[in-house]
C-alpha positions in Angstrom: -36.0 -11.6 86.4 -32.5 -12.2 87.7 -31.0 -15.5 88.8 -30.1 -16.4 92.4 -26.4 -16.0 93.0 -26.0 -18.8 95.5 -22.3 -19.2 94.8 -21.5 -16.0 96.5 -23.9 -16.1 99.4 -21.2 -17.5 101.8 -17.6 -16.5 102.4 -15.1 -17.7 99.8 -12.7 -19.8 101.9 -9.4 -21.5 100.9 -9.6 -25.1 99.8 -5.9 -25.7 99.5 -2.6 -24.2 100.6 -1.3 -21.1 98.8 2.1 -19.7 98.0 2.8 -16.3 99.7 4.4 -13.5 98.0 6.9 -13.1 100.8 7.1 -16.7 102.0 5.3 -20.1 101.9 2.4 -20.1 104.4 0.7 -23.3 105.6 -2.7 -22.7 107.2 -2.5 -24.1 110.7 -4.2 -21.5 112.9 -1.3 -19.0 113.0 -2.0 -15.4 112.0 -1.3 -14.4 108.4 0.7 -11.2 107.9 -1.5 -8.3 106.8 -2.1 -7.8 103.0 -0.1 -10.8 101.9 -0.2 -11.2 98.1 -1.2 -14.8 97.4 -2.4 -17.4 94.9 -5.2 -19.6 96.2 -7.9 -22.0 95.0 -11.6 -21.6 96.0 -13.8 -24.6 96.9 -15.3 -24.6 93.4 -12.0 -24.6 91.6 -11.6 -20.8 91.1 -8.0 -19.5 91.1 -7.5 -16.4 93.2 -4.7 -13.8 92.8 -4.5 -10.9 95.2 -4.0 -9.8 98.8 -5.2 -11.7 101.9 -5.7 -10.7 105.5 -6.1 -13.2 108.3 -6.5 -16.0 105.7 -9.2 -14.3 103.8 -9.3 -12.5 100.5 -9.1 -8.8 101.3 -8.5 -5.8 98.9 -8.4 -5.8 95.1 -8.2 -9.3 93.6 -9.1 -11.6 90.8 -10.7 -15.0 90.6 -10.7 -17.1 87.4 -12.8 -20.3 86.9 -12.0 -23.0 84.5 -15.3 -22.4 82.6 -14.3 -18.9 81.8 -16.1 -17.1 84.5 -14.2 -14.3 86.2 -14.4 -11.8 89.0 -12.2 -8.8 89.4 -12.7 -6.2 92.1 -12.8 -5.6 95.8 -12.9 -8.2 98.6 -13.5 -7.8 102.3 -13.4 -10.7 104.8 -13.4 -13.2 101.9 -16.4 -11.7 100.2 -17.0 -9.6 97.1 -17.1 -6.0 98.4 -17.0 -2.5 97.0 -16.6 -2.1 93.2 -16.1 -5.2 91.0 -16.9 -6.9 87.8 -18.3 -10.4 87.6 -18.6 -12.3 84.3 -20.4 -15.7 84.1 -21.7 -17.9 81.3 -25.2 -16.4 81.5 -24.7 -12.8 82.6 -22.2 -10.0 83.4 -22.4 -7.5 86.3 -20.2 -4.5 87.0 -20.9 -2.4 90.0 -21.0 -2.4 93.7 -21.1 -5.4 96.1 -21.8 -5.8 99.8 -21.0 -8.9 101.7 -20.7 -11.0 98.6 -23.9 -9.9 97.0 -24.8 -7.2 94.4 -25.8 -4.1 96.3 -25.7 -0.4 95.3 -25.3 0.9 91.8 -24.5 -1.5 89.0 -25.0 -2.7 85.5 -26.3 -6.1 84.6 -26.3 -7.6 81.0 -27.0 -11.0 79.4 -25.9 -12.1 75.9 -29.4 -12.0 74.6 -29.5 -8.3 75.0 -31.2 -7.9 78.4 -29.7 -4.9 80.2 -30.3 -3.3 83.6 -28.6 -0.2 85.0 -29.5 1.0 88.4 -29.7 0.1 92.0 -29.4 -3.4 93.5 -30.0 -5.0 96.9 -29.4 -8.6 97.9 -28.7 -9.6 94.3 -31.9 -8.2 92.9 -32.9 -5.0 91.1 -34.1 -2.8 93.9 -34.6 1.0 93.8 -34.4 3.2 90.7 -33.2 1.7 87.5 -33.5 1.2 83.8 -34.3 -2.2 82.3 -34.2 -3.2 78.6 -35.0 -6.4 76.8 -36.3 -7.4 73.3 -39.8 -6.4 74.3 -39.3 -2.9 75.6 -37.7 -0.5 78.1 -38.7 0.2 81.7 -37.4 3.1 83.7 -38.6 3.5 87.3 -38.7 1.9 90.6 -38.0 -1.8 91.4 -38.7 -3.8 94.6 -37.1 -7.2 94.9 -36.5 -7.7 91.2 -39.9 -6.6 89.8 -41.4 -3.3 88.6 -43.1 -1.7 91.6 -44.1 1.8 92.3 -43.9 4.5 89.6 -42.3 4.0 86.2 -42.4 4.2 82.4 -42.5 1.3 80.1 -41.9 1.8 76.3 -42.3 -0.6 73.4 -42.4 -0.2 69.6 -46.2 0.1 69.8 -47.0 2.1 72.9 -45.7 3.9 76.0 -47.1 3.5 79.5 -46.5 5.9 82.4 -47.8 5.3 85.9 -48.0 2.9 88.7 -46.8 -0.7 88.8 -47.5 -3.6 91.2 -45.8 -6.9 91.1 -44.5 -6.2 87.6 -47.9 -5.1 86.1 -49.7 -1.8 85.5 -51.6 -0.8 88.6 -53.2 2.3 90.0 -53.2 5.5 88.0 -51.5 5.5 84.6 -51.6 6.5 81.0 -50.9 4.4 77.8 -50.2 6.2 74.6 -50.3 4.1 71.5 -48.3 4.8 68.3 -51.5 4.4 66.3 -53.0 7.5 68.0 -55.0 5.8 70.7 -54.7 6.7 74.4 -56.0 5.5 77.7 -55.9 7.5 80.9 -57.2 6.1 84.2 -56.8 3.3 86.6 -55.3 -0.1 86.0 -55.3 -3.5 87.9 -53.3 -6.6 87.1 -52.0 -4.9 83.8 -55.5 -4.1 82.4 -57.8 -1.1 82.2 -59.8 -1.4 85.4 -61.9 1.2 87.2 -62.5 4.8 86.0 -60.9 5.8 82.8 -61.0 7.5 79.4 -60.1 5.8 76.1 -59.6 7.9 72.9 -58.9 6.7 69.3 -57.0 8.3 66.5 -60.4 9.3 64.9 -61.5 11.1 68.1 -63.9 8.4 69.3 -64.0 8.8 73.1 -65.1 6.3 75.7 -65.3 7.5 79.3 -66.5 5.7 82.3 -66.0 2.3 83.9 -63.6 -0.4 82.8 -63.5 -4.0 84.0 -60.5 -6.2 83.2 -59.8 -4.4 79.9 -63.4 -4.1 78.8 -65.6 -1.0 78.7 -68.7 -1.9 80.7 -71.4 -0.5 83.0 -72.2 3.2 83.1 -70.3 5.5 80.7 -70.3 7.9 77.8 -69.3 7.8 74.2 -68.5 10.7 71.9 -68.2 10.3 68.2 -66.1 12.3 65.8 -69.2 13.4 64.0 -70.7 14.9 67.2 -72.9 12.0 68.1 -73.1 11.2 71.8 -74.3 8.4 74.1 -74.8 8.2 77.8 -75.8 5.0 79.5 -74.9 1.3 80.0 -72.2 -0.5 78.0 -71.3 -4.2 77.5 -68.0 -5.1 75.8 -67.6 -1.6 74.4 -71.1 -1.5 72.9 -74.2 0.3 73.9 -76.1 -2.3 75.9 -78.8 -1.8 78.4 -80.6 1.5 79.1 -79.2 4.8 77.6 -79.7 7.9 75.6 -78.1 8.4 72.1 -78.0 11.7 70.1 -77.0 11.3 66.5 -75.0 13.8 64.3 -78.3 15.2 62.9 -79.7 16.0 66.3 -82.1 13.1 66.5 -82.3 11.5 69.9 -83.2 7.9 71.0 -83.9 7.1 74.7 -84.5 3.5 75.7 -83.0 0.1 75.5 -80.0 -1.0 73.5 -78.5 -4.4 72.7 -75.0 -5.0 71.3 -74.8 -1.4 69.9 -78.3 -1.2 68.4 -81.7 0.2 69.4 -83.3 -3.0 70.8 -86.2 -3.1 73.2 -88.6 -0.4 74.3 -87.6 3.1 73.3 -88.4 6.5 71.8 -86.7 8.2 68.9 -87.3 11.9 68.6 -86.5 13.5 65.2 -84.5 16.7 65.0 -87.1 17.9 62.5 -90.6 16.8 61.8 -90.9 14.1 59.1 -92.8 14.5 55.8 -95.8 12.8 57.3 -95.7 15.1 60.4 -94.2 12.6 62.8 -91.8 14.0 65.4 -91.1 10.7 67.2 -91.3 6.9 66.9 -92.3 5.0 70.1 -92.4 1.3 70.6 -90.4 -1.9 70.4 -87.2 -1.8 68.5 -85.2 -4.7 67.0 -81.7 -4.5 65.5 -82.0 -0.7 65.2 -85.5 -0.6 63.5 -88.9 0.0 64.9 -90.9 -3.3 64.8 -94.1 -3.6 62.8 -96.8 -4.3 65.3 -98.5 -6.9 63.1 -95.1 -8.7 62.6 -94.4 -8.5 66.3 -97.7 -10.1 67.1 -97.1 -12.8 64.6 -93.6 -13.5 66.1 -95.2 -13.9 69.5 -97.8 -16.3 68.1 -95.0 -18.2 66.4 -93.1 -18.5 69.7 -96.3 -19.8 71.5 -96.9 -22.3 68.7 -93.3 -23.4 68.9 -93.6 -24.1 72.6 -96.4 -26.6 71.9 -94.6 -28.2 69.0 -91.0 -28.4 70.3 -91.4 -31.9 71.8 -92.6 -33.3 68.4 -90.0 -31.4 66.4 -87.1 -32.5 68.6 -88.3 -36.1 68.7 -88.6 -36.1 64.9 -85.0 -34.7 64.5 -83.6 -37.2 66.9 -85.4 -40.1 65.3 -83.7 -39.2 62.0 -80.2 -39.8 63.4 -78.7 -42.9 61.7 -77.2 -45.7 63.8 -73.5 -46.5 63.7 -71.9 -48.6 61.1 -70.1 -51.4 62.8 -67.5 -51.7 60.0 -66.0 -48.2 60.5 -65.5 -45.2 62.7 -68.4 -42.8 62.3 -68.4 -39.0 63.0 -71.5 -37.5 64.5 -72.2 -33.8 64.5 -74.2 -31.7 66.9 -74.2 -28.0 66.0 -75.9 -25.4 68.2 -76.7 -21.8 67.5 -77.6 -20.2 70.9 -78.8 -16.6 70.5 -81.8 -16.1 68.3 -81.6 -12.3 68.5 -78.8 -12.4 65.9 -79.1 -14.5 62.7 -75.3 -14.9 62.3 -75.3 -17.9 64.7 -78.1 -19.7 62.7 -76.2 -19.0 59.4 -73.0 -20.3 60.8 -74.6 -23.5 62.1 -76.3 -24.2 58.8 -73.0 -23.7 57.0 -71.2 -26.1 59.3 -73.8 -28.8 59.0 -73.8 -28.6 55.2 -70.0 -28.7 55.2 -69.7 -31.7 57.5 -72.4 -33.6 55.7 -70.6 -33.0 52.4 -67.0 -33.4 53.4 -66.8 -35.4 56.6 -69.5 -38.1 56.1 -72.0 -36.9 58.7 -75.0 -37.1 56.3 -77.8 -38.7 58.4 -75.6 -38.4 61.5 -75.8 -34.6 62.0 -78.2 -32.6 64.2 -78.7 -28.9 64.4 -80.3 -26.9 67.2 -80.7 -23.2 66.9 -82.8 -20.2 68.0 -83.9 -17.9 65.2 -86.8 -15.7 64.3 -86.9 -17.5 60.9 -87.2 -21.1 62.2 -88.9 -20.9 65.5 -92.1 -22.6 64.3 -90.4 -25.4 62.2 -87.2 -26.6 63.7 -86.0 -27.6 67.2 -84.8 -24.8 69.5 -81.5 -24.8 71.3 -82.3 -25.2 75.0 -80.5 -26.9 77.9 -83.1 -29.7 77.7 -82.8 -30.1 73.9 -79.0 -30.1 74.1 -79.1 -32.7 76.9 -81.5 -35.0 75.0 -79.6 -34.6 71.7 -76.3 -35.6 73.3 -78.0 -38.6 75.0 -79.7 -39.6 71.8 -76.5 -39.5 69.7 -74.8 -41.6 72.4 -77.5 -44.2 72.1 -77.1 -44.4 68.3 -73.3 -44.4 68.1 -70.6 -46.8 69.2 -69.6 -44.8 72.3 -66.2 -46.6 72.4 -65.3 -46.1 68.8 -67.3 -43.3 67.0 -66.5 -39.6 67.4 -68.8 -36.7 68.4 -68.0 -33.3 66.9 -69.8 -30.7 69.0 -70.0 -27.1 67.8 -71.6 -24.3 69.8 -71.8 -20.7 68.6 -73.4 -17.8 70.5 -72.6 -15.0 72.9 -70.9 -15.9 76.2 -70.5 -14.4 79.6 -67.5 -13.7 82.0 -68.8 -16.5 84.3 -68.5 -18.9 81.4 -72.1 -19.4 80.3 -73.2 -20.0 76.7 -76.1 -17.8 75.8 -79.4 -19.5 74.9 -82.0 -17.0 73.8 -85.1 -17.2 71.7 -87.0 -14.1 70.8 -89.9 -13.8 73.2 -88.7 -16.6 75.5 -86.3 -16.3 78.4 -84.1 -19.4 78.4 -81.5 -20.5 81.0 -78.0 -20.4 79.7 -75.7 -23.4 79.4 -72.8 -23.2 81.9 -69.4 -24.7 81.2 -69.6 -27.1 84.2 -73.0 -28.2 83.1 -71.9 -29.0 79.6 -68.9 -30.9 80.9 -71.2 -32.9 83.1 -73.6 -33.7 80.1 -70.7 -34.9 78.0 -69.3 -37.1 80.9 -72.7 -38.6 81.6 -73.1 -39.5 77.9 -70.3 -42.0 78.1 -69.0 -40.9 74.7 -65.3 -41.4 74.7 -64.0 -39.6 71.6 -65.0 -36.0 71.3 -64.1 -32.7 69.5 -65.7 -29.7 71.2 -65.6 -26.3 69.5 -67.1 -23.3 71.4 -67.3 -20.0 69.6 -68.3 -17.3 72.1 -66.9 -14.6 74.3 -64.9 -15.9 77.2 -65.2 -19.4 75.8 -61.8 -20.4 77.0 -63.5 -21.0 80.4 -65.1 -24.1 78.9 -61.8 -25.9 78.4 -61.2 -27.2 81.9 -64.7 -28.6 82.5 -64.7 -30.4 79.2 -61.2 -31.6 78.6 -59.9 -35.2 79.1 -57.3 -37.4 77.4 -59.8 -38.4 74.7 -61.2 -34.9 74.0 -60.0 -32.0 71.9 -61.4 -28.6 72.9 -61.1 -25.5 70.8 -62.5 -22.1 71.8 -62.8 -18.7 70.0 -61.4 -16.7 72.8 -59.3 -16.9 76.0 -61.2 -17.3 79.3 -61.0 -13.6 79.9 -61.3 -12.2 76.4 -64.1 -11.5 74.0 -64.5 -12.8 70.5 -65.7 -10.8 67.5 -68.0 -10.8 64.5 -71.4 -11.5 66.2 -73.5 -9.0 64.3 -77.0 -9.8 63.0 -76.1 -9.0 59.4 -72.9 -11.1 59.3 -72.6 -14.5 57.6 -70.0 -15.7 60.1 -68.3 -14.7 63.4 -64.6 -14.1 63.0 -63.8 -17.6 64.4 -66.4 -19.4 62.4 -65.2 -17.9 59.1 -61.5 -18.4 59.9 -61.9 -22.0 61.1 -64.7 -23.6 59.1 -64.8 -21.4 55.9 -61.2 -20.5 55.4 -58.9 -23.1 57.1 -60.7 -26.4 57.4 -61.3 -27.2 53.7 -57.6 -27.5 53.0 -56.3 -28.5 56.4 -54.8 -31.9 57.2 -56.5 -32.1 60.5 -58.8 -30.2 62.9 -55.8 -29.2 64.9 -54.0 -27.8 61.8 -57.1 -25.9 60.9 -57.1 -24.3 64.3 -53.5 -23.1 64.0 -54.3 -21.5 60.6 -57.5 -20.0 61.9 -55.8 -18.4 64.9 -53.3 -16.7 62.6 -56.1 -15.4 60.4 -58.1 -14.1 63.3 -55.1 -12.3 64.8 -54.4 -10.6 61.5 -58.0 -9.6 61.1 -58.3 -8.2 64.6 -55.0 -6.3 64.2 -56.3 -4.7 61.0 -59.5 -3.7 62.9 -57.6 -2.2 65.8 -55.3 -0.2 63.5 -58.0 0.9 61.2 -59.5 3.3 63.7 -63.0 1.9 63.2 -62.7 -0.7 66.0 -63.6 -0.1 69.6 -60.8 -1.8 71.3 -57.0 -1.5 72.0 -54.7 -4.2 70.5 -54.3 -5.8 73.9 -57.9 -7.1 73.5 -57.1 -9.8 70.9 -59.4 -12.7 71.4 -56.6 -15.3 71.6 -58.3 -18.6 70.6 -57.3 -21.5 72.7 -56.9 -25.3 72.2 -56.5 -28.3 74.4 -54.9 -31.1 72.4 -55.5 -34.9 72.8 -52.8 -37.1 71.4 -55.0 -40.2 71.7 -57.9 -38.5 69.9 -55.6 -37.1 67.1 -54.4 -40.6 66.4 -58.0 -41.9 66.4 -59.0 -39.0 64.0 -56.3 -40.1 61.6 -57.9 -43.6 61.5 -61.3 -42.0 60.9 -60.1 -39.7 58.2 -58.4 -42.5 56.3 -61.9 -44.0 55.7 -63.2 -40.8 54.0 -63.5 -40.7 50.2 -60.4 -39.3 48.4 -60.6 -35.8 46.9 -61.0 -37.4 43.5 -64.0 -39.4 44.6 -65.5 -36.2 46.1 -64.9 -34.1 43.0 -68.4 -34.5 41.6 -70.1 -33.1 44.7 -71.7 -29.7 44.6 -69.6 -26.9 46.2 -70.8 -25.3 49.4 -72.5 -21.9 49.2 -70.4 -19.3 51.0 -73.6 -18.1 52.7 -75.2 -20.6 55.2 -78.6 -19.1 55.1 -80.6 -15.9 54.7 
C-alpha cells in the first residue's frame, strides 16, 4: 500500500566538507561547535541547509535533491525527527518522524489522488486512520499498512462496517448497498461466510448459512408476498429437502432441485380443489407432479437406452469423416451434461448447427447429451462416451495439424466437476483433471476448449498448454447463470455463440464481447431486484490464450468460404430445439 522508504532507514551522513556559518570546518575528528548553521551534501546528492551538532544534522533544516525531491523539518542525530514535510516524485508526506521513519500522526498523498491521514509506524499506516483512493474510502484501524481490526469502507455502490483481516472483510460486519440490499453476518476473506442475513430492496430475505459468497446448506427464505421456505439451499436456490408455503397458503414438503419441486414430495392445498383433492403426493419434475404413465415410460426408455447405447455411440463415431490432407480441418465435440434441464440439449444442438453451417464441421461434428427427449435415440454424455469420442476424433483427424473444438455445457461443482446426469440413471461426473488427462492422452495438439458451468474456471489449469485455448463461463470460485429448464441458452451460451461469434473476427474476440454482454446482463439482474445475488457474485468468465493456436486458427479460418460464398445458406434458427 505504501512504498518502502529505504533512503531514510540509515543516518544521513556528510559526503563532502561543508562551509560553517561562523567559520570553515574540515571534518577530521574534532568536535563541531553546537548548532552550527551549515551547508552540506548528502551521499545521494541532496543539499542540506540547517544546523548541525557533532557533525550531524540536528534541529530544523532543509534538504533539496536535484530531481526536485525535498524535505523540510526536524532532524535529530542526522535523521528526520519530529515534524516535517517530505516531497518525492511519487508521494508527499507531512507529519511526524522518528529516527528517520514516518511515525506518529501524518498525512500521505500521491498524485493519482490516493490519500491517507492518520497514524504511522515504521513507514507504514499503523493505528487509526482514513484512507481514500479512486475505489473508495476506508476509516478505521491499520496494522503494518493493511486494513486490520474494525473499520468502515465506503464506495459509490455500498458501505461496509465491521471487521477486517489482512485488508479483507472478516468476522462480523454489515454491507449496505445503494440499491437497497443489505447483508448482516459473518465474513471471511472478503466474502459472506458463515451465519448471515441477506435482504433485497423488494423485501426478499435469505437467512442461514453462507459459503464463500453463496447461500448454501440450511436456511430460510421469506418472499415479499408472504411466501416462506425452510430447508436446504444450493447457490441461492431451494435444493434438497425443505418445506415451502406459498402466498395462497398452500404448502409443499419434500425434495427440491434448482428452485423447483423435484423429487418425492407432497403439496397440500390451502382449500380443497373442485374435484375434492386436498393434496398431491408423488414424484415431481420441474415444479409439476409427474404423470405415472409418463414416468413409467421414461423409466422404460432409460432401460432401453442402456442396452442400445453401445450401438448408438458406435454409429455416431463411424459417421465422423476423416481428415482432408490438403487443409486444416476443424472437428467439433459438443456435450450437454445434465438431462434434468433441457437448456443444455438446446444449446448443444444450436452450437452443432452453427459450426456445421459456418465453420465447416459438417461430417466432422459429434454431439453427446443427456435429455428426456433423446434418451432412446441418441448417444448419452457419460465419462466413457466422452473418452471414446475424443479418442475416435483423434484417430480420424491429423493430430498435428487439425483442430478440436470441445464444448461442454452443464452444471458444475465447487470441486470442479462437470455434471453428467440422465433422468433415472446416476452417472459419475467428469472432473477437471480427468478431462485434462483425456485430452493429453489423445495426442491432439491444437485444441479450443469451452466449458460453460458453475466454477468452470477450475478447468483451466488441468487443460491449458501452449497449443490450447481454454474459455470458461465463470471464475473457479463463481457460479454462472441461465441454467433453467425453459431457457433456450445459458447466459454464456447466448452471449458467446448466439450474439458474439457470428460477427467476431476470432474465438478470442467473441469471448471479449461475450464477457461484456454477460457482465451487463448480470448487472441488470442484480439491480432489478428479481435476482438472488449481490453484485459481487458476477460470474467473471475466464480465458487462457495461446498465441501459437491463435496463429494456427488464422490459417484455418483463411480456408473457410467467404461471406459472399456463404450467403445462400439457410439462416440458423434462434432456438436450438424444443
